[in-house]
C-alpha positions, -999 to 999 in steps of 0.1 A, spaced: 0 0 0 14 34 -10 23 57 20 23 94 23 60 93 25 63 77 -10 39 104 -22 62 130 -8 93 114 -24 75 111 -59 64 148 -56 99 159 -44 86 175 -12 85 167 25 59 146 41 47 177 61 42 195 28 20 166 16 0 168 49 -5 205 46 -19 200 10 -42 173 22 -55 192 51 -58 225 32 -41 242 63 -10 264 58 4 278 26 16 259 -4 22 271 -38 -1 260 -66 28 244 -83 36 223 -53 -2 213 -48 -4 202 -84 28 180 -80 14 165 -49 -19 157 -65 -3 143 -94 20 121 -73 -12 109 -54 -29 100 -86 2 82 -101 9 61 -70 -27 52 -62 -26 65 -27 -57 56 -10 -71 91 1 -68 105 -34 -106 115 -35 -104 128 1 -72 147 -4 -88 167 -33 -121 172 -12 -101 186 18 -78 208 -4 -107 222 -24 -131 224 7 -158 208 -16 -168 171 -13 -193 169 -41 -218 153 -14 -252 163 -3 -266 150 30 -300 139 37 -315 134 72 -347 113 74 -361 97 107 -363 59 101 -401 58 110 -406 71 75 -387 43 57 -414 17 53 -439 37 33 -441 42 -5 -439 80 0 -404 76 13 -394 53 -14 -404 81 -40 -387 108 -20 -354 90 -18 -354 78 -55 -360 112 -67 -334 128 -44 -308 101 -55 -314 106 -91 -314 144 -91 -281 143 -70 -266 120 -95 -277 141 -123 -258 171 -106 -227 149 -104 -228 146 -67 -232 118 -41 -262 116 -17 -255 105 18 -284 94 40 -282 98 78 -309 83 101 -327 107 123 -340 78 145 -365 86 171 -361 120 187 -351 156 181 -317 150 197 -311 121 174 -320 142 143 -294 168 156 -269 142 158 -276 130 123 -272 165 111 -240 169 129 -228 135 115 -233 149 79 -216 182 89 -186 163 102 -184 144 69 -181 179 54 -212 175 30 -213 206 8 -250 210 17 -277 192 39 -314 184 34 -335 178 64 -368 160 62 -378 166 100 -400 146 121 -391 158 156 -371 191 154 -393 222 158 -393 251 135 -375 272 161 -348 245 164 -342 242 127 -341 281 124 -313 281 150 -294 253 133 -294 271 101 -280 302 118 -253 282 136 -237 266 106 -220 279 75 -228 250 54 -261 254 35 -291 237 50 -324 231 33 -356 220 51 -381 198 32 -418 198 40 -417 223 68 -423 261 67 -397 279 87 -403 315 103 -369 331 100 -353 314 70 -379 314 42 -353 307 15 -341 276 33 -374 256 33 -394 240 5 -428 229 16 -465 224 5 -494 237 24 -508 205 39 -535 222 59 -548 239 27 -547 207 8 -569 189 33 -593 217 36 -597 217 -2 -606 179 -1 -633 187 23 -646 216 3 -648 193 -27 -667 166 -7 -692 192 6 -696 204 -30 -705 169 -39 -733 168 -12 -713 152 16 -717 166 51 -711 135 72 -672 133 66 -650 110 85 -612 114 90 -583 90 98 -555 110 111 -517 104 105 -494 99 136 -502 123 164 -464 136 165 -463 140 128 -464 176 115 -479 165 83 -506 146 101 -513 174 124 -517 199 95 -540 176 75 -562 172 105 -563 209 111 -573 213 75 -602 189 78 -614 209 109 -610 242 92 -631 234 64 -659 220 85 -659 253 103 -660 272 71 -691 252 59 -707 254 93 -707 216 97 -706 204 134 -672 189 143 -681 153 156 -655 135 175 -669 102 167 -660 107 130 -622 110 138 -601 78 142 -564 79 148 -539 61 126 -502 59 120 -499 58 82 -501 20 76 -528 0 57 -534 -17 90 -542 15 107 -566 25 80 -585 -8 84 -585 -3 122 -597 32 118 -627 21 98 -635 -7 125 -633 21 152 -657 43 132 -681 16 126 -679 3 161 -691 37 173 -721 36 151 -709 66 134 -727 74 102 -707 89 73 -710 91 35 -672 101 29 -639 92 45 -607 111 43 -575 91 52 -544 111 58 -524 90 34 -530 65 5 -518 35 25 -545 40 52 -571 47 26 -563 15 10 -567 -4 43 -599 16 49 -615 4 16 -606 -32 24 -622 -31 57 -653 -12 44 -657 -40 18 -653 -67 46 -680 -49 66 -705 -49 35 -701 -12 29 -698 -4 -7 -671 20 -21 -682 47 -34 -719 38 -35 -723 41 2 -690 58 13 -665 78 -8 -629 75 1 -601 99 -5 -563 95 3 -532 117 2 -500 114 -17 -512 98 -50 -490 67 -47 -482 46 -77 -507 19 -65 -536 44 -62 -549 39 -98 -546 1 -96 -566 -7 -64 -603 -16 -68 -621 8 -69 -592 31 -81 -583 56 -52 -590 93 -55 -560 110 -39 -544 144 -33 -513 144 -54 -485 162 -36 -458 177 -57 -430 155 -42 -409 156 -74 -411 191 -79 -404 199 -43 -373 176 -41 -360 190 -75 -364 227 -60 -348 217 -28 -315 201 -45 -314 230 -69 -315 257 -43 -291 238 -21 -265 236 -49 -270 272 -58 -263 281 -22 -232 259 -23 -218 275 -55 -232 310 -54 -241 316 -17 -277 327 -23 -309 315 -37 -339 334 -52 -375 335 -39 -394 302 -35 -421 292 -58 -453 279 -42 -464 242 -42 -500 230 -36 -517 196 -38 -540 185 -66 -571 163 -61 -569 133 -85 -605 121 -89 -609 84 -94 -635 57 -88 -635 59 -50 -651 93 -51 -687 99 -60 -712 126 -57 -739 120 -29 -773 112 -45 -801 131 -27 
């Protein structure tokens, strides 16, 4: 294995000079740096890539922090595949760090990527508060973008879609189609997205002067099994509803199955709407109406802005992103 001393001999410099070039600390002439890098390449010295990264202060890597509670879903698969492909298209490497189960562990994952000298970092937060993320951005020189959360102090460092408005718009559409008894299956209680979608449901009911009925709200945790359990809970309460909104498509699919098993026809007796418009949504029976969130566009904007910050230091104003209801067979106008 080639050593640093052999590199130094090949370049005609001291070992200390090679060390300075690799670390980027201390002055060395451009001619000397070029000789050292050439010697590294010719000798096959192992830290070749690292040497260039340290010297140029550019690693060509982007970091992504996501808590592992999101790994199992179709939504995360779509997010990660788009992020990886777009990062590759920009000639960079994507490094994933696990945010695990708490705000402190999300902080540790961010610090891990900072220690790896990632050029920029994307946070898809689950536990860190908006205030905490604003502080993290202020404390570090490396550009940091937050995905799917609206920041208060650093608007150009976040890309998000208004989940509350999207959920409210679904209820508006259902009311327009004659539905007033509208049930809702929530996401996880500690999920910002789940909280916002529930808030949108409640907001729209108030706007249409429809009484909020607790018996029409069931709590879920994003999985098909939770959707099925939510329907069992609603039916067990004797709740009457002509429409059901589930906080994601996985739960909506589980809900449809459970309604079928209970002898409730979709959409003839109950219309069902989900969120995220996953690839499976058009292929279930009946095909699932869903709110398509602009995941691809949001990730593209996030990576584009992050690289702009890395290379130029600033990024322009943010475009707006909003969900769109995709109407399919599970959604039907209520017959009077």
